[in-house]
BAROVO-401618 format. One record per atom (N, C-alpha, C): x, y negated, z negated; residue in three letters. Coordinates in steps of 0.001 Angstrom, whole numbers, plus 500000, padded with zeros to 6 digits. Layout:
XYZala
...
REM end
This chain:
726188491710105524met
725210491000106745met
724559492014107434met
723373491755107882leu
722486492613108598leu
722139491789109986leu
722790492384111008ile
722525492004112303ile
721274492551113134ile
720183491914113694glu
719178492531114104glu
719402492525115662glu
719121493676116329ala
719321493480117886ala
718063494314118619ala
717162493612118802pro
715907494350119440pro
716378494880120604pro
715742496033120912ile
716058496810122280ile
715007496656123150ile
715003496035124275thr
714204495481125146thr
714426496422126714thr
714938497493126563asn
715355498405127759asn
714074499061127957asn
713434498713128984asp
712054499273129564asp
712458500632130141asp
713894500728130579asn
713994502105131385asn
714256503170130332asn
714294502965129055ile
714700504313128146ile
713184504898128223ile
713173505986128800lys
711825506706129181lys
711266507296128124lys
710096507468127545lys
709508508509126446lys
709067509525127527lys
708909510739126876pro
709231511178125619pro
710780511333124985pro
711588511400125982arg
712803512247126255arg
713670511486124898arg
713621510374124601leu
714544509597123698leu
714053509699122424leu
712481509727122167asp
711703509486121205asp
712227510117120102asp
712456511620120239ala
712948512686119011ala
714219512189118893ala
715263511903119715thr
716585511568119007thr
716529510148118366thr
715840509456118719leu
715730507858118076leu
715274508177116643leu
714230509048116440arg
713476509399115028arg
714872509971114290arg
715691510597114918glu
716837511352114152glu
717644510179113659glu
718216509262114640leu
719064508451114238leu
718658507223113346leu
717493507162113156cys
716825506297112212cys
716956506783110799cys
717421508314110655arg
717492508713109260arg
718870508630108841arg
719561508074109492phe
721268507943109188phe
721574506793108552phe
722357506741107685asp
723534505614107444asp
724842506025108152asp
725291505456109316ile
726541505880109769ile
727628504976109534ile
728649505666108955his
729576505073108244his
730733505302109445his
731359504274109828leu
732316504362110892leu
733719504374110208leu
734622504551111215glu
736078504607110588glu
736594503411109853glu
737521503673108947ala
738047502356108172ala
739043501700109066ala
739826502341109963arg
740833501663110600arg
740864501894112214arg
740198501416113022asp
739892502021114313asp
740556501319115561asp
741493500237115229phe
742147499626116258phe
741347499099117502phe
740131498834116897arg
738845498330117959arg
738670499808118997arg
738780500613118346arg
738356502045119211arg
737440502690118742arg
736195502433118689pro
735095503188118058pro
734876504399118551pro
733903505518117633pro
733924506697118087pro
733145506734119661pro
733619507349120849pro
733186507102122014pro
731783507311122159pro
731380508351121778leu
729820508679122240leu
729046507943121462leu
729464507566120193phe
728541506617119504phe
728403505443120003phe
729453504659120316ala
729507503309121055ala
728958503305122388ala
728836504182123294gly
728100504277124284gly
726685504546123889gly
726250505223123070leu
724762505275122532leu
724420503883121851leu
725207503349121342phe
724837502136120784phe
724565500913121834phe
725527500880122799glu
725207499996123902glu
724068500142124852glu
723619501513124903leu
722501501978125485leu
721358501463124957leu
721107501649123555leu
720095501238122866leu
719826499893122475leu
720768499204122360thr
720796497582121802thr
720935496904123245thr
721352497274124103gly
721736496311125262gly
722510495270125026gly
723562495667124151arg
724677494766123798arg
726146495533123515arg
727342494751123601pro
728220495615123359pro
728501495839121788pro
729091497160121878phe
729263497531120334phe
730722496644119786phe
730478495816118874glu
731651495023118372glu
731350494890116745glu
732369495629116071thr
731912495836114546thr
733465495706113941thr
733719495313112784ser
734959495351111950ser
735138496857111197ser
736141496957110563ser
736282498239109958ser
735079498277108808ser
735169499499108397asn
734129500232107370asn
732744499640107588asn
732297499499108915ala
730922499186109169ala
729877500326108805ala
728821499981108674ile
727635501025108282ile
726691500569109216ile
726427501562110430val
725184501036111325val
723988501852111207val
722856501172110928arg
721286501591110974arg
720678501319111967arg
720213502354112688phe
719128502318113756phe
718071502166113131phe
716806501119113486ala
715440501185112740ala
714604500979113864ala
713424501107113480thr
712201500610114163thr
711134499982113278thr
710523499049113828pro
709687498486112906pro
708350499409112668pro
708044499109111212asn
706716499838110954asn
707115501578110588asn
708368501699110639ala
708861503032110503ala
708683503329108793ala
708290504488108579ile
708211504674107120ile
709876504565106389ile
709726503840105402glu
710931503767104533glu
711519505120103988glu
712587505311104114glu
712999506766103425glu
714548506557102964glu
715049507359102145lys
716259507366101932lys
717138507703103130lys
718300507290103342arg
718895507618104710arg
719831508523104300arg
720304509549105139arg
721251510566105090arg
722544509966105515arg
723730510065104673pro
725112509580105010pro
725704510231106167pro
726236509666107101leu
727035510421108090leu
728197509555108348leu
729193510237108611val
730633509467108573val
730946509982110146val
731260508964110919trp
731414509313112369trp
732984508564112829trp
733995509469113014leu
735293508998113258leu
735730509446114749leu
736655508707115085arg
737200509127116474arg
738611509637116357arg
738643510968117144ile
739838511526116954ile
740376511631118487ile
742089511713118469asp
742691511374119710asp
743662512532119941asp
743847513203118979thr
745051514377119002thr
744622515449118534thr
745257516982118931arg
744942518147118307arg
745131518094117120arg
745696517101116286tyr
745680517209114728tyr
744771516387114127tyr
743929515825114977gly
742892514965114225gly
743271513433114105gly
744344513114114483asp
744866511544114473asp
743992510785115466asp
744153509429115185leu
743645508461115986leu
744904507660116605leu
745209507652117953ala
746495507029118334ala
745874505820118780ala
747051504816118486ser
746547503537118739ser
747531502997120176ser
747053501848120674gly
747856501434121828gly
749347501261121658gly
749612500835120335ser
751099500771120217ser
752056501872119900ser
751238503034120037gly
751923504413119798gly
751820504678118468gly
751346503927117569arg
751235504463116187arg
750142505249116043arg
750140506239115092arg
748805507102114891arg
748516506956113377arg
747238507152113223ile
746587506982111915ile
746348508700111706ile
746540509069110602gln
746095510566110350gln
744630510494109845gln
744185511745110292leu
742815511759109814leu
742624511984108290leu
743595512283107490gly
743723512175106095gly
743596510860105298gly
744391509824106491asp
744411508400105866asp
743245507803106155asp
742719508178107116arg
741165507419107291arg
740040508128106308arg
740278509343106000leu
739145509800105001leu
739417509197103718leu
740710508944103396ala
741295508317102288ala
740880506793101992ala
740487506273103218asp
740237504589103279asp
738602504512103167asp
737969505794103216leu
736632505430102958leu
736383505228101563leu
735211504524101261ser
734629504072100204ser
734507505321099202ser
734674505103097686glu
734572506338096865glu
733149506963097023glu
732030506344097046pro
731014506896097212pro
730601507669098398pro
731161507287099667val
730931508006100815val
731897509342100550val
733333509027100223arg
734109510372099926arg
733336511356099116arg
732786510963098156arg
731908511695097321arg
730828512460097644arg
730214511882098729ala
728915512638099405ala
729576513593100280ala
730479513252101088leu
731179514098101877leu
731605515483101039leu
732435515252099741ser
733060516457099028ser
731886517158098262ser
730664516524097854glu
729570516967097186glu
728609517828098203glu
728873517644099503gly
727971518273100362gly
726667517588100801gly
726556516192100472arg
725573515496100921arg
725673514742102216arg
726958514765102771ala
727161513750104095ala
727546514830105026ala
727302514556106491leu
727937514990107317leu
729073514200108177leu
730243515173108495leu
731397514592109160leu
731429514742110471leu
731359513947111288val
731356513805112809val
732674513444113311val
733497514237113908leu
734716513956114501leu
734648513872116279leu
734715512693116866asp
734549512444118011asp
735433512530118950asp
735583513678119718trp
736346514316120715trp
736164514004122038trp
734887513437122217ser
733987513456123575ser
734473512701124792ser
735616512123124440his
736040511412125596his
737488511981126110his
737887513228125668glu
739058513744126024glu
738708515377126121glu
739633515854126931gly
739546517342127073gly
741030518109126952gly
742077517138126681arg
743475517440126719arg
744345516589125894arg
745127517100124794pro
745351518126124691pro
744224519048123754pro
743999520415123727thr
743067521139123157thr
743430521140121779thr
742370520755120800phe
742403520577119220phe
742523521941118754phe
743076522132117468trp
743250523300116708trp
742347522976115750trp
741164523956115198thr
740415523904114239thr
741084523843112980thr
742199524721112929ser
742979525151111847ser
743827524145111331ser
744005523052112145asn
745022521783111462asn
743963521033110840asn
742627520983111671ile
741730520093110856ile
741167520586109370ile
740840521845109553arg
740504522841108278arg
741447522438107152arg
742725522331107368lys
743633522068106247lys
743516520454105587lys
743186519479106539ile
743068518141106081ile
741763518164105161ile
740594518833105836leu
739294518840105127leu
739558519310103673leu
740150520565103581his
740210521065102350his
740966520293101270his
741892519283101698gly
742728518504100827gly
741680517387100568gly
740467517293101049phe
739378516244100479phe
738228516855100011phe
738479518328100015gly
736984519012099460gly
735788518966100242gly
736033518763101567val
734904518753102608val
734682519865103032val
733240520396102923pro
732983521692103453pro
733338521708104966pro
734072522740105622pro
734077522789107145pro
732748522870107847pro
731662523706106974gln
730390523672107729gln
729608522561108002gln
729960521423106977asn
729487520227106972asn
730169519239107993asn
730902519766108791thr
731679518798109769thr
731661519434111277thr
731357518407112157val
731026518630113727val
732230518233114536val
732700518735115290ile
733774518097116391ile
732974518098117741ile
732708516827118241leu
732097516619119448leu
733447516748120511leu
733075517503121558thr
734215517804122523thr
733536518345123830thr
734310517838124976gln
734059518384126251gln
734609519662126550gln
735249520158125865asn
735630521559125969asn
734698522543125378asn
734735523808125933ile
733549524758125408ile
733965525200124056ile
735196525619123630ala
735578526015122312ala
737240525910122239ala
737570525728120899pro
739016525325120608pro
739636526847120917pro
740898526935120853pro
741537528101121107pro
741861529096119913pro
741718528620118540asp
742033529454117464asp
740409529905116858asp
740475531156117042pro
739120531882116274pro
738703531382115062pro
737537531441114602pro
737188531400113532pro
737761532239112229pro
737700532002111005ile
738357532673109856ile
737116533758109843ile
737231535011109900pro
736068536084109711pro
735732535803108152pro
734307535773108022gly
733689535686106568gly
733700534533105923gly
734476533290106517gln
734247532042106060gln
733719530871107057gln
732999529998106219pro
732351528844106994pro
733254528256107953pro
732727527621109170asp
733893526979110069asp
733348525766110490asp
734175524977111307ile
733464523687111828ile
732628523790112796ile
731785523309113025asn
730687523320114199asn
731253522478115283asn
731193523197116348ile
731731522592117851ile
730533522373118713ile
730339520879119020val
729217520486119673val
729617519845120932val
729387520415122334asn
729478519877123428asn
728833518484123837asn
729724517362124262ala
729043516093124615ala
730036515225125504ala
729464514351126227his
730340513606127140his
730082512224126890his
731162511485126252ser
730870510264125897ser
730713509349127122ser
731328509282128415phe
731272508615129462phe
729795508724130079phe
728806509459129986ile
727597509609130357ile
726696508380129940ile
726633508020128533pro
725775506984128358pro
726214505666128835pro
727595505308128928gly
727767504099129681gly
727554504042131456gly
727960505049131889ile
727356505220133508ile
725771505347133415ile
725248506005132486trp
723596506092132585trp
723164504555132518trp
723763503817131550arg
723009502563131142arg
723404501628132385arg
724351501931133381leu
724635500880134340leu
723812501200135460leu
722990502243135655phe
722019502540136620phe
720582502689135994phe
720422502758135008phe
718832502941134261phe
718781502015132944phe
719870501263132628gly
719669500559131524gly
719828499097131704gly
720591498402130758glu
720628496971130814glu
722126496677130747glu
722539495489131438arg
723815495350131437arg
724330494540130130arg
725459494854129810val
725892494097128471val
727143493386128593val
727667493411129814arg
729054492559130137arg
728576491853131256arg
729550490774131385lys
729588490157132934lys
730250491176133770lys
730279490932135121asn
730623491490136162asn
730801493078136227asn
729760493886135639glu
729472495056135604glu
729277495901136983glu
729397496914136975phe
729256497531138450phe
727706497370138820phe
727333497133140033asp
726175496581140359asp
725678497341141865asp
726354498382142431ala
725949499039143392ala
724922500198143042ala
723999500530144068pro
723053501267143441pro
723671502831143511pro
722883503940142942phe
723265505203142658phe
723301505739144362phe
724402506290144665gly
724379506903145864gly
724603506152146957gly
725285504820146548phe
725550503729147515phe
726555504242148896phe
727546505142148510ala
728499505514149763ala
727576506294150478ala
726510507130150145ala
725762508079150978ala
724756507117151941ala
724228505993151165glu
723291505211151766glu
723977504278152842glu
725116504215152978ala
726018503340153938ala
725704503762155423ala
726040503366156554pro
725938503732157699pro
726784505070157937pro
726159505705158929ala
726832507121159229ala
728084507160159798ala
728274505850160534glu
729647505602161149glu
730492505223160182glu
731480505990160230arg
732867505678159108arg
734138505421159707arg
735011504551159279ser
736147504335159912ser
737272505068159482ser
737040505651158249his
738365506231157424his
737705507474157065his
738860508696156733his
738401509839156492his
738282510169155023his
739071509270153903tyr
739001509845152520tyr
739185508483151715tyr
738780508861150592val
739323507889149429val
739994508710148156val
741079508281148074cys
741647508988146632cys
742251507856145693cys
741622507716144774met
741956506683143762met
743008507245142396met
743938506743142114asn
744905507199140906asn
745262506027140305asn
744499505897139125tyr
744486504557138009tyr
745676505059137246tyr
745558506131136410glu
746650506837135796glu
747481507688136344glu
748842507427136562ala
749607508157137462ala
750163509323136512ala
750180510550137218thr
751042511729136636thr
751668512321138107thr
752707513564137531ala
753456513928138468ala
752434514827139544ala
751456515451139032ala
750643516233139914ala
749971515114140789ala
749519514056140342arg
748753512941141315arg
749736512655142474arg
750947512474141937ala
752121511963142527ala
752183512874143752ala
752432514028143558phe
752678515082144653phe
751292514998145704phe
750082514984144951leu
749012515163145960leu
748981513644146945leu
749402512624146379ala
749513511188146904ala
750633511496147993ala
751711512066147676ala
752875512149149092ala
752285513125149943ala
751584514064149676leu
751033515050150445leu
750044514340151557leu
749215513606151056leu
748178512609151666leu
748778511681152449leu
749766511205152141ile
750435510119153032ile
750904510855154246ile
751402511995154246arg
751999512664155327arg
750936513020156344arg
749698513012155904gln
748576513346157066gln
748371512088157893gln
748085512334159227glu
747806511546160108glu
746634510840159989glu
745540511560159308glu
744123510579159340glu
744306509450158422glu
743714508315158849pro
743619507203157729pro
742823507477156712pro
743321506954155574gly
742259507019154503gly
742761505862153451gly
741896505569152200phe
742245504645151428phe
742856505330150109phe
744245505228149893leu
744835505834148955leu
745593504850147880leu
745051505163146780ser
745881504172145718ser
746472504910144771ser
747788504557144519phe
748536505279143556phe
749450504214142444phe
749052504103141478arg
749396502773140358arg
750623503422139870arg
751986503317140329lys
753113503823139741lys
753177502890138327lys
752558502093138203asp
752949501322136774asp
752215501905135723asp
751366502847136150gln
750364503217135252gln
750841504790134682gln
752066505146134691phe
752308506322134112phe
752239506527132370phe
750997506524131792lys
750507506167130641lys
751232507504129882lys
750942508578130333arg
751104509882129588arg
752564510450129750arg
753063510395131039asn
754397511170131385asn
755192509895132055asn
755772509423131484met
756954508477132061met
757871509304132877met
758270508683133996pro
759115509560135141pro
760233509788134522pro
761117509058133405ala
762215509495132986ala
762156510539131582ala
760981511000131210ser
760573511605130061ser
760612513232130485ser
760810513878129264arg
760961515181129282arg
759575515802129874arg
758362515034129374ala
757051515508129855ala
756970515641131318ala
757447514264131858phe
757331514339133353phe
757861515187134191phe
759286515418133604ala
760124516495134254ala
759310518023134111ala
758890518172132824asp
757946519514132884asp
757093519765133867asp
756006518477133948glu
755049518620134832glu
755580518673136379glu
756785518089136662leu
757137518258137825leu
757774519602138242leu
757949520439137213asn
758238521805137401asn
756962522567137564asn
756002522432136808asp
754755522934137108asp
754125522583138796asp
754473521363139191val
754002520958140550val
754660521823141362val
756032522115141292ala
756738523118142159ala
756035524391142442ala
755248524948141530gly
754673526286141768gly
753147525871142397gly
752825524668143023phe
751885524566143936phe
752124525375145197phe
753394525344145562gly
753486525927146854gly
753206525416148169gly
753014523883148281leu
752546523449149348leu
753754522492150148leu
754939522596149604his
756101521932150299his
757407522663149801his
758429522762150603pro
759653523511150260pro
760257522641149221pro
760026521725148971asn
760721520700147742asn
760066519874147151asn
758933520376146335pro
757981519407145804pro
758668518386144844pro
759409518809144085ile
760200517831143235ile
760827516755143924ile
761614517117145110gly
762318515763145821gly
761248515046146397gly
759992515638146868leu
758976514751147713leu
758494513830146682leu
758216514472145396val
757596513504144270val
758472512357144018val
759932512748143648asn
760704511764143413asn
760978510630144500asn
761061511046145823asp
761193510442147031asp
759850509307146868asp
758679509880146846phe
757598508929146884phe
757611507899145622phe
757912508349144688ile
758015507233143350ile
758979506448143669ile
760154506742144173ala
761196505649144645ala
760781504626145457ala
759864505009146405val
759799504159147626val
758512503038147258val
757491503797146661gln
756412502987146373gln
756457502319144904gln
756462500845145160arg
756587500248144013arg
755537500274143096arg
754451500075143747his
753110499961142901his
752185500880143267his
751449500649144532his
750411501548145208his
750584501294146453his
749898502338147076lys
750014502357148569lys
748320502340149078lys
748343501544149974ile
746756501658150632ile
747007501885151954ile
746515503279152225asp
746816503621153575asp
745622503391154743asp
745393502107154754ala
744549501761155508ala
744313499965155336ala
743824499234156256asp
743768497817156151asp
742443497428155468asp
742308497507154150tyr
741003497207153640tyr
741023495920153164tyr
742235495267153292gly
742293493869152522gly
742149494119150915gly
741317493234150206thr
741341493674148941thr
739774493961148660thr
739613495202148627pro
738378496118148273pro
737922495585146943pro
736443495856146837lys
735903495665145590lys
736095496677144819lys
736758496583143582glu
737147497468142705glu
736683497087141282glu
735566497444141036leu
734635497221139658leu
734426498713139151leu
733874498842138150phe
733521500172137612phe
734743501151137314phe
735730500491136655ala
737111501144136432ala
737654501599137638ala
737774500750138717phe
738546501017139851phe
737765501933140861phe
736600501818141036leu
735767502477141954leu
735631501542142940leu
736384501815144368pro
736305500828145249pro
735200501279146267pro
733873500348146063thr
732712500596146686thr
732998500335148393thr
733703499275148787asp
733624498910150382asp
734497500298150726asp
735465500773150198ala
736228501905150696ala
735597503200150807ala
734793503467149847leu
733959504466149632leu
732563504545150752leu
732652503390150910ser
731080503129152051ser
731715503416153483ser
732847503336153514thr
733336503361155114thr
734367504748155097thr
734157505769154088ser
734926506971154254ser
733971507966154215ser
734561509229154540thr
734006510486154705thr
733768511701153563thr
735053511556152678leu
735249512326151836leu
735941511536150517leu
735535512015149371asn
736011511556148215asn
736999512540147438asn
738386512016147227ile
739096513148146890ile
739461512800145359ile
739154513670144470val
738756513456142988val
740110514100142415val
740977513138141657thr
742005513677140843thr
741774513530139285thr
741547514994138563glu
741333514591137229glu
742816514701136744glu
742969514256135311lys
744232514245134744lys
744726515458134353lys
744031516662134552glu
744499518065134105glu
744646519069135269glu
745316518389136381met
745336519204137645met
746266520371137312met
747309520131136476ala
748365521238136514ala
748291522048135184ala
747147521955134417gln
746973522471133257gln
746010523456133420gln
746254524776132614pro
745272525923132521pro
744120525674131195pro
743123526551131576asp
742255526852130584asp
741701525361129860asp
741337524610130662gln
740379523296130508gln
739274523750131092gln
737750523443130487gln
736694523741130875gln
735727522266130689gln
736024521368131563arg
735255520220131463arg
735213519495132821arg
734572518388133050phe
734673517665134025phe
734719516123133492phe
735588515502134070ala
735925514103133695ala
735169512887134314ala
735356511745134056glu
734585510552134399glu
734761510457135859glu
735960510620136415lys
736176510425137845lys
735383511326138727lys
735008512487138308thr
733910513378138821thr
732424513087138641thr
732201512662137730leu
730842511823137530leu
730866510700138542leu
731774509714138733lys
731824508780139539lys
731732509234141136lys
732127510346141209ala
732020510904142549ala
730471511345142697ala
729826511825141895ile
728395512073142011ile
727767510624142167ile
727907509801141585val
727281508520141685val
727600508077143192val
728599508104143554ala
728994507680144942ala
728208507959145772ala
728082509419145794gly
727136510265147066gly
727938510773148082gly
729543510674148377leu
729962511363149211leu
730354512921149180leu
730621513831149943pro
731140514927149734pro
732453514764149125pro
732838515805148095phe
733936515302147404phe
734736516949147188phe
736171516693146963val
736932517621146338val
737534517466145295val
737664518264144192val
737940517866142947val
739325518800142686val
740491517766142290phe
741620518345141971phe
741578518388140279phe
741138519374139540gly
741125519191138309gly
740936520752137614gly
739970520996136707asn
739859521931136006asn
739131523123136411asn
739446524331136166his
738811525318136580his
737105525308136242his
736557525687137013gly
734962525608136878gly
734296524269136655gly
734910523058137080thr
734369521685137134thr
733003521870138001thr
733227522545139222ile
732054522684140287ile
731095523472139638ile
731369524715138913arg
730118525395138410arg
729587524780137188arg
730183523815136377ile
729592523123135487ile
728543522185136058ile
728956521584137184leu
728075520336137787leu
726957521379138518leu
727139522497138914thr
725966523189139633thr
724870523752138669thr
725144524322137495asp
724828524552136265asp
724121523657135796asp
724331522113135807ser
723721521205135235ser
722590520580136267ser
722641521311137497gly
721599520981138551gly
721964520022139656gly
723369519917139679phe
723640518891140775phe
723790519439142117phe
723399518840143138asp
723799519233144501asp
725199518751144974asp
726064519792145117val
727572519273145375val
728038519619146665val
726989519487147586leu
726961519574149172leu
727965520639149640leu
727766521921148909asp
728715523001149430asp
728517523676150768asp
727460523005151391asp
727450523372152929asp
728227522457153666asp
728753521409153296leu
729668520480153887leu
731155520853153450leu
731270521173152114val
732736521294151548val
732840522868150782val
733752523416151221asp
733916524687150643asp
734479524594149186asp
733763524697148107his
734170524634146611his
734704526002146170his
734883526874146923ser
735513527986146536ser
736719528026145656ser
737580526998145945tyr
738839526645145032tyr
738412526491143803tyr
737106526378143424asp
736781525981141623asp
736959527248141134asp
736973528596141898glu
736845529857141251glu
738406530284140984glu
739230529666141359ala
740811529995141288ala
741063529613139553ala
741448530405138780ser
741489530206137421ser
742813529559137222ser
743867529894137989gly
745289529323137872gly
745421528028138515gly
745869527148137868pro
746112525851138475pro
746776525769139742pro
747840526582140028phe
748539526491141219phe
747783526832142335phe
747041528091142331gln
746200528510143227gln
745097527495143508gln
744426526933142399arg
743261526024142564arg
743742524882143319arg
744849524242143064phe
745522523006143810phe
745726523420145000phe
746287524459145375ser
746595524692146809ser
745351525146147550ser
744511525618147106ala
743199525930147940ala
742389524631148005ala
742520523730147107ala
741868522305147217ala
742393521819148280ala
743813521637148162tyr
744205520902149277tyr
744104521400150736tyr
744041522777150773glu
743620523465151969glu
742126522885152633glu
741304522811151660glu
739797522338152059glu
740227520756152396glu
740666520052151588val
740949518731151979val
741526518721153599val
742721519687153876ala
743100519550154998ala
742211519974156247ala
741329520674155844arg
740361521259156697arg
739327520049157275arg
738971519658155973tyr
737567518522156284tyr
738319517262156837tyr
739642517236156768leu
740087515742157282leu
740257516016158956leu
740406517419159239ala
740397517622160780ala
739323517304161542ala
738020516849160996arg
737077516621161583arg
737107514913161902arg
736185514735162770pro
736276513241162948pro
735477512645161891pro
736097511207161744pro
735522510393160385pro
733851510139160603pro
733188510039159653gly
731671509780159836gly
730819511046159903gly
729680510661159715phe
728482511944159698phe
727708511854160886phe
727051513211161276ser
726217513387162202ser
724812512870161433ser
723703512417162499ala
722493512261161769ala
721985513273160798ala
721908514619161048glu
721834515463160127glu
722658515478158925glu
723941515505158844glu
724760515265157777glu
724512514128156926glu
724242513076157521his
723975511757156931his
722564511942156186his
721578512572156929ala
720398512949156094ala
720416513514154902ala
721481514491155129arg
721849515605154064arg
722514515024152863arg
723431513978153235ile
723941513488151919ile
723134512413151134ile
722268511818152090lys
721731510899151053lys
720365511644150392lys
719989512716151216ala
719159513525150124ala
719576514090148795ala
720896514505148981ala
721664514990147808ala
721817513860146826ala
721999512690147307ala
722404511635146455ala
720909511302145510ala
719796511426146350ala
718466511151145537ala
718064512403144658ala
718542513530144944his
718490514581143990his
719251514462142781his
720396514129143010asn
721515513985141782asn
721141512744140949asn
720588511768141467arg
720156510778140568arg
719140511176139568arg
718238512015140047lys
717067512624139058lys
718019513512138138lys
718734513984138542val
719581515118137557val
720260514404136670val
721220513160137206phe
721784512482136112phe
721064511887135137phe
719928511292135576glu
719064510367134870glu
718358511176133481glu
717756512527134068gly
717306513521133214gly
718154514517132622gly
718233515665133126pro
718914516906132675pro
720292516620132368pro
721048515785132902leu
722370515638132544leu
722443514699131384leu
721788513801131071phe
721687513134130020phe
721218513781128734phe
720080514534129031asp
719534515566127823asp
720535516565127176asp
721497517184128312gln
722394518196127768gln
723877517534126997gln
724367516397127528trp
725496515977127154trp
725276514901126114trp
724143514545125913val
724002513126125196val
723008513355124082val
721858513644124292leu
720689513781123486leu
720714515170122721leu
720859516328123433ser
721250517265122650ser
722241517406121689ser
723545516785121773pro
724596516707120855pro
723928515980119573pro
723121514942119839ile
722705514039118619ile
721616514899117980ile
720786515745118705asn
719853516573117954asn
720604517609117311asn
721632518097117848gln
722275519364116851gln
722997518561115778gln
723602517427115899ile
724111516689114540ile
723276516577113538ile
721954516120114116ala
720970515803113041ala
720447517262112563ala
720448518290113214ala
720087519611112536ala
720955520371111691ala
722371519913111915leu
723443520371110969leu
723671519467109834leu
722969518408109606his
723093517614108363his
722773518578107115his
723479518274105990pro
723403519195104881pro
722094518839104222pro
721624517646104417ala
720549517126103466ala
719110517080104387ala
718808517737105198asn
717551518067105748asn
716251518493104971asn
716022517480104104thr
714848517646102949thr
713863516139103147thr
714029515642104311phe
713193514399104426phe
711701514795104947phe
710759513997104574ala
709566514036105136ala
709604513569106600ala
708990514141107432pro
708558513582108857pro
708078512220108715pro
708350511455109835phe
707647510114110014phe
707361509925111481phe
706579508962111698thr
706040508872113038thr
706859507382113502thr
706981507346114881val
707611506182115548val
706058505640116335val
705997504228116311pro
704917503637116999pro
705249503987118685pro
703843504038119341glu
703673504385120538glu
704936503647121561glu
704796502236121200asn
705840501571121894asn
706586500807121329asn
707532501488120503pro
708442500864119509pro
709240499493120124pro
709242498526119062ser
710611497547119534ser
711558497836118530ser
712572498477119200leu
713757498968118222leu
714856497950117914leu
715314498134116845ser
716410497207116547ser
717550498071115867ser
718769497518115758ala
720014498206115290ala
720537497157114159ala
720685497962113148gly
721489496810112137gly
722797497229111958gly
723772496304111789val
725207496608111398val
725462495771110199val
725879496586109334thr
726175495746108123thr
727990495989107822thr
REM end
C-alpha cells in the first residue's frame, strides 16, 4: 500500500534543501525489520520535517520520497537501521536486545543480496547517542558474517570518531557526524506541527522576557544519575532561590542499588567539591521522594520534553546537565544544550569536554562575556565539573535579573543564534550527513534529474 503525504511546509527554504531532496528521491529506504516502534532517529526526524506528519510505520517498511514530475529512474536500495549499543544492538524498552545480525537476517532476501553484492548502502543510525562509544571492530565482525562490505556501511554518530583505529590496508566503515534531535527542534520553530500540544514558545523566549527576574537559575534533571544528584544536592545548599527539578523515579541507566550507580558515585567522589560526596548524594536521594522545586512556581508549563518556559522566563541562568558529566573522551553536545540555545539565557553546561567549542565552531553566540566558559577546556571530567560549579557559584552571587545593557545583549544573541540554528547548524548536522550518505552509495551511476522550481513534495510509505 502506498500512502501519499504532500509536503506543504513553506518554511523549508530553497535552495538549501533542494540538493538533499534530490538525493532522497533516488533511494528505496528499507527500514529495520523489528524496531519496537523505535525508528532510526535521524531518518524519523527528517521524515516528519518533510512530510509534516508523524513517522508511523510497521516493520519492513520501504519509504520513498517523491516529487511530482520527477524523472522516473531506478531507485538505489538503502537499508537504514537504528543502533543503541556499542555492539550494534537495538535495545528495547523491556530490556531485551535485538542483535544487529538478527535484524540483517530479517531483511528480505533481495535486500540482503543487494547488500552482499555491493549494490546497497547500509546506514546504522547512532545519531541520538554519544555514550557508550561504539567499536567498529564489533560491527565489522557482524558485517563479515553477512558478506556486507564495510566500505558500503555508514555509522551516523554524534561522536567525532570511534576509539578503535581502522585496519591498515583494509576498507573500513564510514563514520558520519549527525544529530538526530536537530530536525525535530528545527521543525518546531521553522516548520509545521505534527502532534497536539507541541512546544509553542518563540525561539529565544527566555531572553525576550522582562529584564527583571525573581530567581537565579533553572536546573532540570529528567533522567537521574549520580552526577546529577550530586549537583542537585550542591545547588540545594546554595542560598540563592532557583528552579531545581530532580526526578528520582527516573534512574533509567543507573539504579541506586546497582553496581553501575555505585561506580558513578565513586567517580563523583573525585569532583572534590564536598568532603563526603557519596554521603551527600545518598542523603539527598533518601530525603527527596520525587523531585525538588526550590521555588514557589506552582505548576510550571513543562512542554518540549520538560523545558519549563515559565521558570526560564523568570530566571537568570540555565544550568544544563548532560548525561555524560562523569565520562571522559566524549565529543558531542546533547539535546539539553540545544534547548539552552533555544531558550536564550546565559548557561553553564555540566557535560562533555569541548561542548562550548563545538557550539562556537558552529557559529553560536554563547554569551561568554557574561559567563566564563573556560571550564570547557578541562579535558578531565573532575576538573571540568569543579570549574563549571565554581562558575555557577560566581554567577549566582550576582542579583537576579539583567541590566538594560545585559538584557539587550542576550536578546541580540538569541536573534543571532536563531539564524545559526535555522541555517548553518541544520546544514552541518542534518543536510551534510544526508549528502555524504548519497555520495557514499556504491551505485552512483544515475543520470541527473531536476526538481520543479516550487515542487509539491510527497512521501510514500509501502
